[in-house]
N, C-alpha and C positions, 0 to 999 in steps of 0.2 A: 639402243643407246646412241646419245648426240655424237657428233663427227668428235667434237671437242675431247670428248670424255676418252673416248678410243685412242686418239692421239697420246693424248698425256698417259694414258694407261700402257702402251708401247712402248713410252720414252722410259716410263719407270720400271718394266720390266727389262728394258735393256740396260739399265743402271744397274739392275741387280744380277745381270750375267758377269760377274767379276772375281786380278792377283795380289798380292801382296810383295811389290816389287820392293819393297823394305823388309820383307820378311818379318810380319809383325807376327806373333802366336797368340791361342786361342787365352792362356792364362795371362796374357798380358794386357787383355783389354778392360777387364775391370778395377786397373789403375790407369786407365787412358795412356796406354804405352811407357807409363813412368817404369822401366820393367828392367833397365841394363844389370844394374848391380842387384836384383832380385831372381834374375834367370839362371838357372840349375840344371842339370842334367844334359836332356835333350833338347830342349828349349833354348838355352844357351850356345847350341850351334848355330842360332841363328839372331843371336843377340849378342853374345860377348864369349866366344869358346875357352876364355880363359877361366871361366866358372864351370866348365863342363862337369868337372868332378865335384863340386861341392853339393853332394848328396849324403844323407843321414847312413847310407848303406852302400854295397860295394857296385851296385848295378840298379839301371831306372829303364822300364819299359812303358811306352806311349802307344795309344792304338785309337785312331781315328778320332782325336779331338778337331774341333771345328770352331771357326770365326767366320763372321759375316756380316758386310755391313751396308747401307745405301743410303747418300747423302745429297742434297742438291741445295742452291741457293734460292727456291722460288715456294717451292710445295711443301707446307706444314701437313701435319698428320690432319688436322681440322680442315685445311685448304682440299686435301686430298678427299676426304668424307665428304666434304659440300661437293665437288665435281659429281660423283657417283651416285648421289642422290638427287633431290628435287629443288635445289638451288637456283635461280635463275641464271641465264646465261651471264646478263650483263653482268651482275654482282661477281660471279666469279670471274670473269676477265678482269674486273678492275682489282680484283683481290690477287691476281696474277702479276698484270704489270706493277700494281704497287710495291710486289717484293723485290721486283728486278732490279739490278745495278745496270751492267752494260750489256750484258747476256747470259741465258739460261745456263746454267753448268749442273752436268750431272756425274757423279761418282759414286762408284762403289768398289767393294773388294770381296773376296772369301778363298777361304785356306784351309785345306784338310790334311793335315800330318797323316797319313796313311799308316805309316808307322814310326818306330823311333826306338834305338836301344842304346844304352851308355852301359860299358864296363869299366871299372876305375876313371883312367883319363882318356878311353878311346871312345868315340861315339859315334853312330850313324842313323840317318834318318832319311825318309822321303815324303816328299809332301807336292799337292796338286796345288796348283796358284793359278787366278785367274785375275785381268784387271777389264774394269770398261769404264770409258770417259768421253764425254761429247759437251760441246759448246754450241751454243745459236743465237746469233745476235737478237739483242732485245727488240732493234727495229723489224726482224724478219718477224717475232711473235707477234709485235703490234700489229702487224698487216696480214697475218694468220687471222688473226681473232678479230679484227675490229676493220679490216680493207682501208678503203684512201677516205676516212671519214674528216680528214683534215687537210688543208689548203697544200701543205707541205707533202702530201702524198698524190695531191691533184690537181695538176694544172702545169704550167710551163717549165716552174724550177722545181718538177718532183723527181728527176732523176736519183735514186742511190745505188751506192756502190756497193760490194758485199766482196769480203776476202778472206782468205783461208784462219786470220789470226781469232777471229772469234766465231767462226763455223767450221768445226773440224768434229771427228769421232773415231776413235780407236778401242779396239778388243784384242786382248793378247792370254793366252796361256800355255802355261809349262808346266811339266814336272821336273820337281828338282830331287836329284841324288847326292846326298850330301855325308861327307866323313870328316872327322873333326878330332884334334887333340889339344887336351888344357890340361892345367894345372901346372905347367912347366915352371919352377923357380928361378927369377934372374935376381942373383946375387949382388947386390950392389951395395957397397960400403956406405954406412951413413943414411941408409935407407931403409924404411921395414921393407919387408919381402913383398916382392912385385911378381905376379903370376901372369904369363904368357899363354895364349891358345889361339890355333886358327884352324880354318876348316876351306874345304875344298868343294863345293858344289857343280856336277855335270848335270846339265839344264837340256831336256828333250821339249823343243816347241809342238805345239799340235794344232796351235790355231792364230793366227794375225790377220789384222784387218785394220787399216790406218789411212785414213784421209791424205792425200800426198798435196791437193792442191784444189782451192775453192774459188772461182770469180764468178759472181754476180751481178745485175743489173735490173732495176724496175724503174719504170718511167710511164707517166701515162700523159697523153696528150690528144685533147680533142676527141674526149672519152673512148682512146683506144689505150688498151696496153700492151708496153713492148716489156717482154720477159725475156732475161738472157742470162741462164745460170748453165755453168761448166764444172762438174766435178771429177776429181781425178783419186780412185782410192786403190790402193793394191793389197794384196790378200796371198795368205799362202797356208799349207795344211802341215808341213812339217819343217823342224829345225832343228840344231843343236848349236851349245855355246856352254860356257862354264863362268863361274865366278870364286872369287878369292874371298874370304873374311878373316880379320885380325883382329885380337884383343889383348886388354891389359887389364888388372884389378889388382886393388892393394887393400888392407883392412889398415890405414892409418894411424886408428886410435882404438886399441883391443882393451878394455877393460878386463873383462872374462869372457868366455866362451860365447856367451848370451847378452852381451854387451859391446858392440862395436860401432863404428862408421868406417865405411868402405866407400872408396872411390874408383872409378873405372872409365875405358875408353874403347871404343871398337870403330873398325874401320871395314864398312860391307860394300857388297859389290865390287870390290878392286879387279879392275880388267873387265867388268861384267858384259856379256854380250852372246846374243843368240843369233846365228846367222839361219835365213830361212832361204831351206834350195826347196822344199817338197810342193809341186804345184804352184810356185808363183806365176801370180798375173795380175794384170793391170786393168782396170775398168775406166772407161770415161764415158760417165754420165751426162746427157745435153738435154736441156729446156728449153727452148726458144717457141717463141709463139707472140702474136700480136689477136687483141680480140677485144670486142666491145665490152665494156664492163659499168657499172652501175655506182655511184657514190653510195659510201656506207655497205656495201656488201663483202664481207670478208674475203681473202684470197683464197682460206680453206674452203669455202663452196666452190671456186671455179675448181680444185684440186678434186674436190669428190664428186663432180659432174664430169672429171674426167676430160675436160677441155683444152688442157696443155699438151703438145706434141714432144713426147722424149725418145730420145733414140738411144742406146747404150752399145759400145764397142770395147772387146775383152780380147784380150791378147797375153800370150807369154812373156815373162819378162825373166831376167838374170835374178839371180838370188840377192838378199837385200839383207840388212843387219839391222838389229835393234839393240843399241847402247842401255842397258842398265844404267842408272842413276848411281854414282858412288855419296855415299852414306858415312857422314860422321856421327859420330854419339859419345856425349859425356855423360855421366850418372854417378849420382852420390846414394847412399843410403844410411840411416841412422837406426838400429836393431837394439831395442831393448828388451828382452826377452819377449812377451807376447804382443809387442807392440812395434811397429817400425814406421817409417816415413821415408820415400824418396823423390828425388827430383834428378828431372833427366832434362836434356838439350840434344836435338837432334836437328842435323841439317843435310838436305841432298844439294847435289852439283848437277846440273844436266841431264842427259839422258832421257826416258819416256815423257812425253809429254802431258800423260796422266796425272805425272807425280808432281805435289806441289815444292817448288823451292822455298817458299817460305820457312823460317826457322820455327819450330815447333818445342815448345816448354811444357811439362808437365809435370804433375804433382800426382803423388801415391801414398795413401795411408792405408794401413791394416790394422785390425783388433783383432787376435784370436781370444775365443771365450769358451768356456768348459775345457780349454786344453786341446778342443780337435775343430772347434767352427771359425774358419776365419771369415772376419767381414771386410769388405773390401770397399774403398773409394778414390776415383781419380778424377783429376780435372786437368784439362789441356787449354791453354790459355790463347784467346784469340789472335790470330798473326795473319794480315795482308785478308786474302777472301776467304781465309780459313775461320771458318766460327769458334767459338769456345765449344767444348765435349764434354759431357760429366757422366762417369760411370760409375758402377755398381756391381758386387758380387759376393757369395756368397758360397761355404764351400764345407767340405768337410775334410779333416788331414789327420795321418797318423803317421807312423815311420815309415810304414809300409803299403801304405796304401792313401791315393789324395784323389777328389774329383772337387768340379765345381762350375758353378755357372755366372755368366756375366753379361751385363746391358747397359748400353750406354745411346745417350740422349745427346741429339746436335744441336747446340743452339740455346739449350734451355733446360733445366736441372729435371724436369720431368711435365709429361702432360703432352696434349695435342698440338700445342703450338712447336713442336721439335721437328726441324726440315731434315731429320734423317735418324735412322735407329741400326744398333749394332748387337750382334748377340754372341754369344762363346759358351762352347760346352768345353771339358777336360778330364782327360781321367788319367792318371798314372799309377803305374804298380813299380814297388821299391823289393828289393828281395836280394 
């Protein structure tokens, strides 16, 4: 396998090792996360606790629903297939660079609700969450693939400097143990009934790694390459923390039991934080060298030949904290018997660098056919560096049992031009 294929495959695998800092659940995926006013039962613990008790029976049980996604801003399924087959290296490299803006971005997530149970107004759940994120400066990718083919990379004015803003990577994994209460009615004169709910999550971290600093320079003079790279990253193997979530929900127009218009809002990751104090350490990786190079020879060739001198220094550090991003959500839904449409707005504020702070607007549709088969569609509008996404779902639903699968395509409706995919599976028992 070519070295280009190896590196790109490693990047994709790293991106697939990923948590949902924003607590997205599997049933939300077919609606592109337009789910605030659709969430009920166990999943409401992670979306809108006010709706926790809105289920057709007294109790609900969820076991091992799953959702995972991977996306990037460069490599489509078509391009990946060409990388791992017989397409010429030159054509493959051109496609990679053409699709990139300022950096190569990789993100992915996975979440498994190990178990969840709701009894009337109370609910408990536990979920395994993982998140991975990485950025690499476009100029680095250009140098790795092409080398100093251009005068800007070869000559007296060839110096390039790189920093942490476009070159970083992070991974975090934790288990949440969540308890919540929902359906508490706020009786405010002149307003329809408004329901309130809250949840508390205890967080047990079991993996953390993040780059703390990145400083690098590249310069070629008189056929000598001067390379100086310094990367500092920290890691830990255990940590603890907590977060709070609050939600409100109201049926502002209710024609009858099966036809209504609802609105709601939630505040998630309130005071959310994980303190990493187990096995905390910091590593300083330094690559410094000068060597004779050939024009038009990719830097990746020198790395493959092991010509660079690398030193690593690792030492123990004090505990450090990861702040979870505060999330505000607002959502509406119109339900008319077997048809429903929803519209959601979500905004993240600060926190982990792997989370987009661009506002997210999504639309979800559902039509139930044969009284038992829900057909679902969702779209997330593009926002900043976030591309549009399109989701699809199908399931089986009765009063006592529900299951379903979902698929999401990033950047295109369907097909191999997608720059990311996501899958979900869910199963609920009610009694």
